[in-house]
N, C-alpha and C positions, 0 to 999 in steps of 0.2 A: 504494500499500499504506499509506504514511504517512497519507494523508488518510482512508483507510478506518478505521484504527486511532483517529484523532482523532474521527471521526464516532461510533464505538462509545463512546468515552469521554465525549463530549458528550451522548449519548443520542439522537442524530438518528434512530436506527432505530425509536424508539418514537413519533415524530411525523410520519414520512413517510407516503406513500400506502398502503404495504403494512403499516402498523403493526398492523392488526387481527390478522393472522397472528402477528406477534411477541407481541402481548399475550395471545392465546390460548395460545401456547406457554409463556409466562412463568407465566400462571395455572395451567396444567396442571402445570408443574414445581413450583410453589409448593404446590399441593394434594398432589402426591406426596411432597414433603418433610415436609408436616404429617402425612400418613398414616404415613410411615416413622418419624417421631419418636414418634407415639402408640403404634405397634406396639413400638417398643423400650422405651418406658416400661412398657407392659403386660408384656412379657417379663421385664424387670428386677423388676418387682413380684412376678411369679410365682416368680422365682428366690429372692427373699427369703422368701416364704411357704414354699417347699419346704425351704429351709435351716432355718427355724424349726421346721417339722414334724419334720425329721430329728433335730434336737437334742431335741425333746420325746419322739420315739420312744426315743432312746438313754437318756433319763432314766427313762422308764417301764419300759424293759427292765431297767435296773440296779435299780430299785425292786422289780421282780418277782423278780429273782434273789436279792435280799437278803431278801425275804419268804419265799421258798422255803427259803433257808438257815436262817432263824430257825425256821420250822416244823419243819424236819428236826432241829434242835437240841432243840426241845420234845418231839418224839416219842421221843427217845432214852430208853432204859431208866433210865439214871442220873439224867436230868433228872426223869423221873416219880417215881423213888424219893425224890429230894430234896423234891419238892413235897408228897408225901403222908406224909413222914416223921413229922410231928407228929400226924397223925390216928390212928396206931397200925396202919395198914395196911402189911403187909410182903409181899415176894414169897413165893410158895409154895416149900417145900423139896422137895416131891414133884413130879415131872414130870407133865404131863397124860397121861391115857390115852385111847386111841382106843376108841370104842364101835362095834362091828360089829353090824349087824342083818341077819339072814338071813331072807329072805322065802320 
């Protein structure tokens, strides 16, 4: 057992007669490790892109809500009266009347 452990540490399993099987397995494991690392980098990159897009969506949503709020304030009767006050236009004192047409 002790000699087998020393042979592994010295690397004799890479130079003996059955070394071709060992080299194939080592290359296969290396290739799998490279593929795994590449996949994890790709996934990490996608996570960063998704987080960036989520932040952008939040910002755009808040801008949209703010624009709707300012539009609602501009549509208010008091805001319109303030804007047209200098032109001499005033709200009507008589309420509108319905026109009915009988055919």
